[in-house]
Structure formats: C-alpha cells, structure tokens
N, CA, C and O atoms as a Maestro MAE file, in Angstrom:
{
 s_m_m2io_version
 :::
 2.0.0
}

f_m_ct {
 s_m_title
 :::
 protein
 m_atom[292] {
  # First column is atom index #
  i_m_mmod_type
  r_m_x_coord
  r_m_y_coord
  r_m_z_coord
  i_m_residue_number
  s_m_chain_name
  s_m_pdb_residue_name
  s_m_pdb_atom_name
  i_m_atomic_number
  :::
  1 25 158.976 156.319 28.954 1 A "MET " " N  " 7
  2 3 159.146 155.019 29.421 1 A "MET " " CA " 6
  3 2 158.074 154.664 30.427 1 A "MET " " C  " 6
  4 15 158.386 154.070 31.459 1 A "MET " " O  " 8
  5 25 156.885 154.987 30.181 2 A "ASN " " N  " 7
  6 3 155.730 154.700 30.989 2 A "ASN " " CA " 6
  7 2 155.233 153.277 30.739 2 A "ASN " " C  " 6
  8 15 154.699 153.041 29.655 2 A "ASN " " O  " 8
  9 25 155.362 152.324 31.637 3 A "LYS " " N  " 7
  10 3 154.810 150.991 31.476 3 A "LYS " " CA " 6
  11 2 153.380 151.023 31.900 3 A "LYS " " C  " 6
  12 15 153.039 151.595 32.936 3 A "LYS " " O  " 8
  13 25 152.561 150.429 31.127 4 A "GLN " " N  " 7
  14 3 151.157 150.378 31.445 4 A "GLN " " CA " 6
  15 2 150.784 149.058 32.139 4 A "GLN " " C  " 6
  16 15 150.670 148.024 31.481 4 A "GLN " " O  " 8
  17 25 150.597 149.091 33.444 5 A "VAL " " N  " 7
  18 3 150.236 147.899 34.196 5 A "VAL " " CA " 6
  19 2 148.849 147.938 34.656 5 A "VAL " " C  " 6
  20 15 148.381 147.026 35.338 5 A "VAL " " O  " 8
  21 25 148.159 148.993 34.294 6 A "TYR " " N  " 7
  22 3 146.803 149.231 34.751 6 A "TYR " " CA " 6
  23 2 145.881 148.082 34.465 6 A "TYR " " C  " 6
  24 15 145.184 147.670 35.392 6 A "TYR " " O  " 8
  25 25 145.800 147.502 33.247 7 A "PRO " " N  " 7
  26 3 144.904 146.313 33.093 7 A "PRO " " CA " 6
  27 2 145.134 145.187 33.899 7 A "PRO " " C  " 6
  28 15 144.180 144.520 34.302 7 A "PRO " " O  " 8
  29 25 146.411 144.871 34.208 8 A "VAL " " N  " 7
  30 3 146.713 143.693 35.087 8 A "VAL " " CA " 6
  31 2 146.188 143.962 36.503 8 A "VAL " " C  " 6
  32 15 145.590 143.106 37.155 8 A "VAL " " O  " 8
  33 25 146.452 145.232 36.948 9 A "ASN " " N  " 7
  34 3 145.938 145.598 38.302 9 A "ASN " " CA " 6
  35 2 144.394 145.635 38.345 9 A "ASN " " C  " 6
  36 15 143.768 145.283 39.345 9 A "ASN " " O  " 8
  37 25 143.831 146.065 37.243 10 A "GLN " " N  " 7
  38 3 142.388 146.047 37.290 10 A "GLN " " CA " 6
  39 2 141.834 144.618 37.254 10 A "GLN " " C  " 6
  40 15 140.805 144.345 37.872 10 A "GLN " " O  " 8
  41 25 142.479 143.736 36.567 11 A "LEU " " N  " 7
  42 3 142.069 142.347 36.543 11 A "LEU " " CA " 6
  43 2 142.226 141.747 37.974 11 A "LEU " " C  " 6
  44 15 141.360 141.027 38.469 11 A "LEU " " O  " 8
  45 25 143.305 142.065 38.564 12 A "ARG " " N  " 7
  46 3 143.566 141.541 39.977 12 A "ARG " " CA " 6
  47 2 142.477 141.987 40.933 12 A "ARG " " C  " 6
  48 15 141.934 141.211 41.719 12 A "ARG " " O  " 8
  49 25 142.167 143.345 40.823 13 A "VAL " " N  " 7
  50 3 141.086 143.841 41.689 13 A "VAL " " CA " 6
  51 2 139.740 143.166 41.441 13 A "VAL " " C  " 6
  52 15 138.998 142.875 42.379 13 A "VAL " " O  " 8
  53 25 139.432 142.917 40.150 14 A "PHE " " N  " 7
  54 3 138.237 142.234 39.733 14 A "PHE " " CA " 6
  55 2 138.218 140.813 40.328 14 A "PHE " " C  " 6
  56 15 137.217 140.416 40.925 14 A "PHE " " O  " 8
  57 25 139.243 140.090 40.182 15 A "ILE " " N  " 7
  58 3 139.313 138.698 40.735 15 A "ILE " " CA " 6
  59 2 139.219 138.679 42.286 15 A "ILE " " C  " 6
  60 15 138.565 137.803 42.852 15 A "ILE " " O  " 8
  61 25 139.846 139.605 42.937 16 A "ASN " " N  " 7
  62 3 139.673 139.684 44.378 16 A "ASN " " CA " 6
  63 2 138.246 139.988 44.813 16 A "ASN " " C  " 6
  64 15 137.721 139.440 45.783 16 A "ASN " " O  " 8
  65 25 137.641 140.903 44.034 17 A "THR " " N  " 7
  66 3 136.257 141.211 44.346 17 A "THR " " CA " 6
  67 2 135.339 139.957 44.184 17 A "THR " " C  " 6
  68 15 134.491 139.664 45.027 17 A "THR " " O  " 8
  69 25 135.554 139.266 43.095 18 A "ILE " " N  " 7
  70 3 134.705 138.025 42.812 18 A "ILE " " CA " 6
  71 2 134.995 137.060 43.986 18 A "ILE " " C  " 6
  72 15 134.045 136.510 44.543 18 A "ILE " " O  " 8
  73 25 136.238 136.835 44.379 19 A "ASN " " N  " 7
  74 3 136.548 135.918 45.437 19 A "ASN " " CA " 6
  75 2 135.913 136.322 46.764 19 A "ASN " " C  " 6
  76 15 135.427 135.484 47.524 19 A "ASN " " O  " 8
  77 25 135.931 137.602 47.014 20 A "ASP " " N  " 7
  78 3 135.278 138.102 48.291 20 A "ASP " " CA " 6
  79 2 133.750 137.857 48.295 20 A "ASP " " C  " 6
  80 15 133.171 137.430 49.294 20 A "ASP " " O  " 8
  81 25 133.120 138.153 47.118 21 A "LEU " " N  " 7
  82 3 131.644 137.935 46.956 21 A "LEU " " CA " 6
  83 2 131.328 136.438 47.131 21 A "LEU " " C  " 6
  84 15 130.390 136.080 47.843 21 A "LEU " " O  " 8
  85 25 132.130 135.554 46.464 22 A "SER " " N  " 7
  86 3 131.861 134.183 46.547 22 A "SER " " CA " 6
  87 2 131.984 133.620 48.014 22 A "SER " " C  " 6
  88 15 131.195 132.785 48.454 22 A "SER " " O  " 8
  89 25 133.000 134.125 48.714 23 A "ALA " " N  " 7
  90 3 133.173 133.690 50.130 23 A "ALA " " CA " 6
  91 2 131.972 134.154 50.926 23 A "ALA " " C  " 6
  92 15 131.440 133.400 51.742 23 A "ALA " " O  " 8
  93 25 131.535 135.386 50.702 24 A "GLU " " N  " 7
  94 3 130.412 135.940 51.400 24 A "GLU " " CA " 6
  95 2 129.081 135.200 51.131 24 A "GLU " " C  " 6
  96 15 128.258 135.004 52.025 24 A "GLU " " O  " 8
  97 25 128.921 134.817 49.911 25 A "LEU " " N  " 7
  98 3 127.753 134.040 49.585 25 A "LEU " " CA " 6
  99 2 127.735 132.611 50.228 25 A "LEU " " C  " 6
  100 15 126.699 132.105 50.660 25 A "LEU " " O  " 8
  101 25 128.931 132.014 50.259 26 A "LEU " " N  " 7
  102 3 129.052 130.673 50.883 26 A "LEU " " CA " 6
  103 2 128.760 130.773 52.357 26 A "LEU " " C  " 6
  104 15 128.055 129.939 52.926 26 A "LEU " " O  " 8
  105 25 129.317 131.821 52.982 27 A "LEU " " N  " 7
  106 3 129.158 131.992 54.439 27 A "LEU " " CA " 6
  107 2 127.710 132.210 54.791 27 A "LEU " " C  " 6
  108 15 127.193 131.636 55.749 27 A "LEU " " O  " 8
  109 25 127.014 133.104 53.951 28 A "GLN " " N  " 7
  110 3 125.648 133.361 54.199 28 A "GLN " " CA " 6
  111 2 124.798 132.123 54.058 28 A "GLN " " C  " 6
  112 15 123.907 131.906 54.880 28 A "GLN " " O  " 8
  113 25 125.024 131.333 53.090 29 A "GLU " " N  " 7
  114 3 124.340 130.098 52.825 29 A "GLU " " CA " 6
  115 2 124.538 129.094 53.979 29 A "GLU " " C  " 6
  116 15 123.571 128.443 54.373 29 A "GLU " " O  " 8
  117 25 125.720 128.950 54.518 30 A "ALA " " N  " 7
  118 3 125.986 128.081 55.610 30 A "ALA " " CA " 6
  119 2 125.376 128.618 56.925 30 A "ALA " " C  " 6
  120 15 124.954 127.834 57.775 30 A "ALA " " O  " 8
  121 25 125.333 129.867 57.076 31 A "MET " " N  " 7
  122 3 124.608 130.402 58.243 31 A "MET " " CA " 6
  123 2 123.120 130.198 58.190 31 A "MET " " C  " 6
  124 15 122.493 129.871 59.198 31 A "MET " " O  " 8
  125 25 122.539 130.391 56.998 32 A "ASP " " N  " 7
  126 3 121.111 130.194 56.805 32 A "ASP " " CA " 6
  127 2 120.750 128.673 56.998 32 A "ASP " " C  " 6
  128 15 119.722 128.371 57.603 32 A "ASP " " O  " 8
  129 25 121.566 127.746 56.502 33 A "ASP " " N  " 7
  130 3 121.352 126.364 56.746 33 A "ASP " " CA " 6
  131 2 121.406 126.033 58.242 33 A "ASP " " C  " 6
  132 15 120.534 125.330 58.753 33 A "ASP " " O  " 8
  133 25 122.405 126.527 58.926 34 A "TYR " " N  " 7
  134 3 122.574 126.305 60.359 34 A "TYR " " CA " 6
  135 2 121.244 126.824 61.111 34 A "TYR " " C  " 6
  136 15 120.589 126.107 61.868 34 A "TYR " " O  " 8
  137 25 120.942 128.109 60.817 35 A "ASN " " N  " 7
  138 3 119.764 128.668 61.524 35 A "ASN " " CA " 6
  139 2 118.502 127.906 61.204 35 A "ASN " " C  " 6
  140 15 117.701 127.686 62.113 35 A "ASN " " O  " 8
  141 25 118.265 127.480 59.957 36 A "ARG " " N  " 7
  142 3 117.139 126.756 59.582 36 A "ARG " " CA " 6
  143 2 117.033 125.424 60.382 36 A "ARG " " C  " 6
  144 15 115.948 125.042 60.819 36 A "ARG " " O  " 8
  145 25 118.121 124.768 60.551 37 A "LYS " " N  " 7
  146 3 118.058 123.510 61.394 37 A "LYS " " CA " 6
  147 2 117.869 123.857 62.877 37 A "LYS " " C  " 6
  148 15 117.152 123.120 63.554 37 A "LYS " " O  " 8
  149 25 118.432 124.876 63.404 38 A "GLN " " N  " 7
  150 3 118.195 125.265 64.742 38 A "GLN " " CA " 6
  151 2 116.767 125.670 64.990 38 A "GLN " " C  " 6
  152 15 116.184 125.233 65.982 38 A "GLN " " O  " 8
  153 25 116.169 126.486 64.138 39 A "TYR " " N  " 7
  154 3 114.812 126.931 64.291 39 A "TYR " " CA " 6
  155 2 113.804 125.791 64.143 39 A "TYR " " C  " 6
  156 15 112.751 125.792 64.780 39 A "TYR " " O  " 8
  157 25 114.141 124.824 63.298 40 A "THR " " N  " 7
  158 3 113.267 123.655 63.165 40 A "THR " " CA " 6
  159 2 113.255 122.867 64.361 40 A "THR " " C  " 6
  160 15 112.193 122.412 64.784 40 A "THR " " O  " 8
  161 25 114.472 122.643 65.010 41 A "GLU " " N  " 7
  162 3 114.553 121.944 66.313 41 A "GLU " " CA " 6
  163 2 113.756 122.675 67.366 41 A "GLU " " C  " 6
  164 15 113.016 122.049 68.125 41 A "GLU " " O  " 8
  165 25 113.894 124.041 67.432 42 A "LYS " " N  " 7
  166 3 113.235 124.795 68.438 42 A "LYS " " CA " 6
  167 2 111.668 124.712 68.243 42 A "LYS " " C  " 6
  168 15 110.916 124.651 69.216 42 A "LYS " " O  " 8
  169 25 111.239 124.713 67.015 43 A "VAL " " N  " 7
  170 3 109.785 124.561 66.820 43 A "VAL " " CA " 6
  171 2 109.312 123.209 67.268 43 A "VAL " " C  " 6
  172 15 108.259 123.087 67.894 43 A "VAL " " O  " 8
  173 25 110.100 122.165 66.947 44 A "GLU " " N  " 7
  174 3 109.686 120.846 67.457 44 A "GLU " " CA " 6
  175 2 109.716 120.755 69.025 44 A "GLU " " C  " 6
  176 15 108.845 120.119 69.619 44 A "GLU " " O  " 8
  177 25 110.677 121.365 69.649 45 A "GLU " " N  " 7
  178 3 110.708 121.445 71.099 45 A "GLU " " CA " 6
  179 2 109.478 122.154 71.664 45 A "GLU " " C  " 6
  180 15 108.880 121.728 72.652 45 A "GLU " " O  " 8
  181 25 109.128 123.246 70.999 46 A "ALA " " N  " 7
  182 3 107.950 124.061 71.469 46 A "ALA " " CA " 6
  183 2 106.675 123.243 71.323 46 A "ALA " " C  " 6
  184 15 105.754 123.342 72.133 46 A "ALA " " O  " 8
  185 25 106.647 122.441 70.282 47 A "LEU " " N  " 7
  186 3 105.395 121.590 70.116 47 A "LEU " " CA " 6
  187 2 105.345 120.595 71.192 47 A "LEU " " C  " 6
  188 15 104.267 120.354 71.735 47 A "LEU " " O  " 8
  189 25 106.467 119.973 71.559 48 A "ILE " " N  " 7
  190 3 106.470 118.957 72.590 48 A "ILE " " CA " 6
  191 2 106.186 119.571 73.942 48 A "ILE " " C  " 6
  192 15 105.464 119.000 74.759 48 A "ILE " " O  " 8
  193 25 106.764 120.748 74.174 49 A "GLU " " N  " 7
  194 3 106.486 121.521 75.458 49 A "GLU " " CA " 6
  195 2 105.114 122.186 75.475 49 A "GLU " " C  " 6
  196 15 104.669 122.660 76.520 49 A "GLU " " O  " 8
  197 25 104.452 122.222 74.344 50 A "LYS " " N  " 7
  198 3 103.205 123.043 74.176 50 A "LYS " " CA " 6
  199 2 103.367 124.437 74.574 50 A "LYS " " C  " 6
  200 15 102.512 125.017 75.243 50 A "LYS " " O  " 8
  201 25 104.573 125.051 74.129 51 A "ASP " " N  " 7
  202 3 104.874 126.451 74.382 51 A "ASP " " CA " 6
  203 2 104.490 127.259 73.203 51 A "ASP " " C  " 6
  204 15 105.260 127.336 72.246 51 A "ASP " " O  " 8
  205 25 103.352 127.863 73.212 52 A "GLU " " N  " 7
  206 3 102.868 128.622 72.082 52 A "GLU " " CA " 6
  207 2 103.779 129.837 71.718 52 A "GLU " " C  " 6
  208 15 104.061 130.094 70.548 52 A "GLU " " O  " 8
  209 25 104.197 130.529 72.715 53 A "GLU " " N  " 7
  210 3 105.101 131.696 72.457 53 A "GLU " " CA " 6
  211 2 106.358 131.333 71.762 53 A "GLU " " C  " 6
  212 15 106.738 131.953 70.769 53 A "GLU " " O  " 8
  213 25 107.000 130.348 72.268 54 A "LYS " " N  " 7
  214 3 108.273 129.827 71.627 54 A "LYS " " CA " 6
  215 2 107.946 129.312 70.248 54 A "LYS " " C  " 6
  216 15 108.732 129.536 69.328 54 A "LYS " " O  " 8
  217 25 106.805 128.617 70.044 55 A "PHE " " N  " 7
  218 3 106.485 128.122 68.812 55 A "PHE " " CA " 6
  219 2 106.274 129.216 67.756 55 A "PHE " " C  " 6
  220 15 106.718 129.081 66.616 55 A "PHE " " O  " 8
  221 25 105.601 130.283 68.143 56 A "MET " " N  " 7
  222 3 105.331 131.347 67.242 56 A "MET " " CA " 6
  223 2 106.658 132.145 66.930 56 A "MET " " C  " 6
  224 15 106.864 132.593 65.802 56 A "MET " " O  " 8
  225 25 107.480 132.293 67.890 57 A "THR " " N  " 7
  226 3 108.764 132.965 67.718 57 A "THR " " CA " 6
  227 2 109.618 132.240 66.694 57 A "THR " " C  " 6
  228 15 110.148 132.878 65.785 57 A "THR " " O  " 8
  229 25 109.775 130.872 66.816 58 A "TYR " " N  " 7
  230 3 110.666 130.173 65.958 58 A "TYR " " CA " 6
  231 2 110.036 129.919 64.533 58 A "TYR " " C  " 6
  232 15 110.744 129.910 63.526 58 A "TYR " " O  " 8
  233 25 108.691 129.714 64.496 59 A "THR " " N  " 7
  234 3 108.121 129.597 63.188 59 A "THR " " CA " 6
  235 2 108.226 130.861 62.379 59 A "THR " " C  " 6
  236 15 108.420 130.839 61.164 59 A "THR " " O  " 8
  237 25 108.087 132.023 63.120 60 A "SER " " N  " 7
  238 3 108.260 133.271 62.453 60 A "SER " " CA " 6
  239 2 109.676 133.483 61.870 60 A "SER " " C  " 6
  240 15 109.839 133.941 60.739 60 A "SER " " O  " 8
  241 25 110.685 133.136 62.678 61 A "LEU " " N  " 7
  242 3 112.074 133.240 62.198 61 A "LEU " " CA " 6
  243 2 112.292 132.262 61.067 61 A "LEU " " C  " 6
  244 15 112.957 132.615 60.094 61 A "LEU " " O  " 8
  245 25 111.777 131.077 61.141 62 A "LEU " " N  " 7
  246 3 111.912 130.115 60.062 62 A "LEU " " CA " 6
  247 2 111.280 130.638 58.800 62 A "LEU " " C  " 6
  248 15 111.853 130.530 57.716 62 A "LEU " " O  " 8
  249 25 110.090 131.210 58.938 63 A "LYS " " N  " 7
  250 3 109.385 131.783 57.773 63 A "LYS " " CA " 6
  251 2 110.145 132.900 57.124 63 A "LYS " " C  " 6
  252 15 110.135 133.024 55.899 63 A "LYS " " O  " 8
  253 25 110.827 133.746 57.938 64 A "GLU " " N  " 7
  254 3 111.672 134.774 57.440 64 A "GLU " " CA " 6
  255 2 112.847 134.221 56.514 64 A "GLU " " C  " 6
  256 15 113.137 134.758 55.446 64 A "GLU " " O  " 8
  257 25 113.477 133.129 57.007 65 A "LEU " " N  " 7
  258 3 114.492 132.573 56.242 65 A "LEU " " CA " 6
  259 2 113.957 131.963 54.910 65 A "LEU " " C  " 6
  260 15 114.598 132.041 53.862 65 A "LEU " " O  " 8
  261 25 112.796 131.378 55.011 66 A "THR " " N  " 7
  262 3 112.242 130.758 53.795 66 A "THR " " CA " 6
  263 2 111.881 131.855 52.800 66 A "THR " " C  " 6
  264 15 112.155 131.744 51.605 66 A "THR " " O  " 8
  265 25 111.255 132.926 53.319 67 A "ASP " " N  " 7
  266 3 110.863 134.041 52.439 67 A "ASP " " CA " 6
  267 2 112.087 134.642 51.778 67 A "ASP " " C  " 6
  268 15 112.044 135.018 50.606 67 A "ASP " " O  " 8
  269 25 113.240 134.740 52.564 68 A "GLU " " N  " 7
  270 3 114.504 135.295 51.919 68 A "GLU " " CA " 6
  271 2 114.969 134.436 50.873 68 A "GLU " " C  " 6
  272 15 115.444 134.936 49.854 68 A "GLU " " O  " 8
  273 25 114.874 133.085 51.030 69 A "ASP " " N  " 7
  274 3 115.309 132.137 50.028 69 A "ASP " " CA " 6
  275 2 114.420 132.271 48.737 69 A "ASP " " C  " 6
  276 15 114.914 132.249 47.610 69 A "ASP " " O  " 8
  277 25 113.189 132.398 48.959 70 A "GLU " " N  " 7
  278 3 112.223 132.587 47.716 70 A "GLU " " CA " 6
  279 2 112.582 133.843 46.988 70 A "GLU " " C  " 6
  280 15 112.640 133.867 45.758 70 A "GLU " " O  " 8
  281 25 112.820 134.874 47.729 71 A "ASP " " N  " 7
  282 3 113.105 136.227 47.117 71 A "ASP " " CA " 6
  283 2 114.435 136.220 46.368 71 A "ASP " " C  " 6
  284 15 114.607 136.941 45.385 71 A "ASP " " O  " 8
  285 25 115.401 135.375 46.853 72 A "ALA " " N  " 7
  286 3 116.673 135.301 46.165 72 A "ALA " " CA " 6
  287 2 116.590 134.464 44.853 72 A "ALA " " C  " 6
  288 15 117.388 134.605 43.926 72 A "ALA " " O  " 8
  289 25 115.570 133.596 44.856 73 A "ALA " " N  " 7
  290 3 115.493 132.688 43.662 73 A "ALA " " CA " 6
  291 2 114.987 133.360 42.492 73 A "ALA " " C  " 6
  292 15 114.865 132.746 41.432 73 A "ALA " " O  " 8
  :::
 }
 m_bond[291] {
  # First column is bond index #
  i_m_from
  i_m_to
  i_m_order
  :::
  1 1 2 1
  2 2 3 1
  3 3 4 2
  4 3 5 1
  5 5 6 1
  6 6 7 1
  7 7 8 2
  8 7 9 1
  9 9 10 1
  10 10 11 1
  11 11 12 2
  12 11 13 1
  13 13 14 1
  14 14 15 1
  15 15 16 2
  16 15 17 1
  17 17 18 1
  18 18 19 1
  19 19 20 2
  20 19 21 1
  21 21 22 1
  22 22 23 1
  23 23 24 2
  24 23 25 1
  25 25 26 1
  26 26 27 1
  27 27 28 2
  28 27 29 1
  29 29 30 1
  30 30 31 1
  31 31 32 2
  32 31 33 1
  33 33 34 1
  34 34 35 1
  35 35 36 2
  36 35 37 1
  37 37 38 1
  38 38 39 1
  39 39 40 2
  40 39 41 1
  41 41 42 1
  42 42 43 1
  43 43 44 2
  44 43 45 1
  45 45 46 1
  46 46 47 1
  47 47 48 2
  48 47 49 1
  49 49 50 1
  50 50 51 1
  51 51 52 2
  52 51 53 1
  53 53 54 1
  54 54 55 1
  55 55 56 2
  56 55 57 1
  57 57 58 1
  58 58 59 1
  59 59 60 2
  60 59 61 1
  61 61 62 1
  62 62 63 1
  63 63 64 2
  64 63 65 1
  65 65 66 1
  66 66 67 1
  67 67 68 2
  68 67 69 1
  69 69 70 1
  70 70 71 1
  71 71 72 2
  72 71 73 1
  73 73 74 1
  74 74 75 1
  75 75 76 2
  76 75 77 1
  77 77 78 1
  78 78 79 1
  79 79 80 2
  80 79 81 1
  81 81 82 1
  82 82 83 1
  83 83 84 2
  84 83 85 1
  85 85 86 1
  86 86 87 1
  87 87 88 2
  88 87 89 1
  89 89 90 1
  90 90 91 1
  91 91 92 2
  92 91 93 1
  93 93 94 1
  94 94 95 1
  95 95 96 2
  96 95 97 1
  97 97 98 1
  98 98 99 1
  99 99 100 2
  100 99 101 1
  101 101 102 1
  102 102 103 1
  103 103 104 2
  104 103 105 1
  105 105 106 1
  106 106 107 1
  107 107 108 2
  108 107 109 1
  109 109 110 1
  110 110 111 1
  111 111 112 2
  112 111 113 1
  113 113 114 1
  114 114 115 1
  115 115 116 2
  116 115 117 1
  117 117 118 1
  118 118 119 1
  119 119 120 2
  120 119 121 1
  121 121 122 1
  122 122 123 1
  123 123 124 2
  124 123 125 1
  125 125 126 1
  126 126 127 1
  127 127 128 2
  128 127 129 1
  129 129 130 1
  130 130 131 1
  131 131 132 2
  132 131 133 1
  133 133 134 1
  134 134 135 1
  135 135 136 2
  136 135 137 1
  137 137 138 1
  138 138 139 1
  139 139 140 2
  140 139 141 1
  141 141 142 1
  142 142 143 1
  143 143 144 2
  144 143 145 1
  145 145 146 1
  146 146 147 1
  147 147 148 2
  148 147 149 1
  149 149 150 1
  150 150 151 1
  151 151 152 2
  152 151 153 1
  153 153 154 1
  154 154 155 1
  155 155 156 2
  156 155 157 1
  157 157 158 1
  158 158 159 1
  159 159 160 2
  160 159 161 1
  161 161 162 1
  162 162 163 1
  163 163 164 2
  164 163 165 1
  165 165 166 1
  166 166 167 1
  167 167 168 2
  168 167 169 1
  169 169 170 1
  170 170 171 1
  171 171 172 2
  172 171 173 1
  173 173 174 1
  174 174 175 1
  175 175 176 2
  176 175 177 1
  177 177 178 1
  178 178 179 1
  179 179 180 2
  180 179 181 1
  181 181 182 1
  182 182 183 1
  183 183 184 2
  184 183 185 1
  185 185 186 1
  186 186 187 1
  187 187 188 2
  188 187 189 1
  189 189 190 1
  190 190 191 1
  191 191 192 2
  192 191 193 1
  193 193 194 1
  194 194 195 1
  195 195 196 2
  196 195 197 1
  197 197 198 1
  198 198 199 1
  199 199 200 2
  200 199 201 1
  201 201 202 1
  202 202 203 1
  203 203 204 2
  204 203 205 1
  205 205 206 1
  206 206 207 1
  207 207 208 2
  208 207 209 1
  209 209 210 1
  210 210 211 1
  211 211 212 2
  212 211 213 1
  213 213 214 1
  214 214 215 1
  215 215 216 2
  216 215 217 1
  217 217 218 1
  218 218 219 1
  219 219 220 2
  220 219 221 1
  221 221 222 1
  222 222 223 1
  223 223 224 2
  224 223 225 1
  225 225 226 1
  226 226 227 1
  227 227 228 2
  228 227 229 1
  229 229 230 1
  230 230 231 1
  231 231 232 2
  232 231 233 1
  233 233 234 1
  234 234 235 1
  235 235 236 2
  236 235 237 1
  237 237 238 1
  238 238 239 1
  239 239 240 2
  240 239 241 1
  241 241 242 1
  242 242 243 1
  243 243 244 2
  244 243 245 1
  245 245 246 1
  246 246 247 1
  247 247 248 2
  248 247 249 1
  249 249 250 1
  250 250 251 1
  251 251 252 2
  252 251 253 1
  253 253 254 1
  254 254 255 1
  255 255 256 2
  256 255 257 1
  257 257 258 1
  258 258 259 1
  259 259 260 2
  260 259 261 1
  261 261 262 1
  262 262 263 1
  263 263 264 2
  264 263 265 1
  265 265 266 1
  266 266 267 1
  267 267 268 2
  268 267 269 1
  269 269 270 1
  270 270 271 1
  271 271 272 2
  272 271 273 1
  273 273 274 1
  274 274 275 1
  275 275 276 2
  276 275 277 1
  277 277 278 1
  278 278 279 1
  279 279 280 2
  280 279 281 1
  281 281 282 1
  282 282 283 1
  283 283 284 2
  284 283 285 1
  285 285 286 1
  286 286 287 1
  287 287 288 2
  288 287 289 1
  289 289 290 1
  290 290 291 1
  291 291 292 2
  :::
 }
}
C-alpha cells in the first residue's frame, strides 16, 4: 500500500524554486535601477561641484552596472 506522491512533491519543489528565482531576479533588477539613478545623480552633483574624485568614483560604479547589464544580455 505504498502511495507514490513523489512526482507531486517534486513538482512543488520545482515551482517553489522557480518562484524564488523570479523574486530574486526582480529584486536585483529593482536594486540595479535604484543604484543607476543614484549614481547618475551623484555624477551630476560631482560635475556641478567640480569634484573629480567623486565624479570618478560614481562613473566607475555606474560603468560597472552597465557592464553587468551587457554581460547578462
């Protein structure tokens, strides 16, 4: 009298994994969008303030985000 429930459990695990990955991707995309906007604002501030160090720091961070986007595509 062994009931085989394994395929249902396996499907449930698969669906949970897909949901977790989807949530993680959405969160990462939202964080990247937020950071991109922040870095762009900081670059603009640095230009206005003529702060080369700040400009280099934030353009570098912005470039890293852009490079990551291109690598993912």
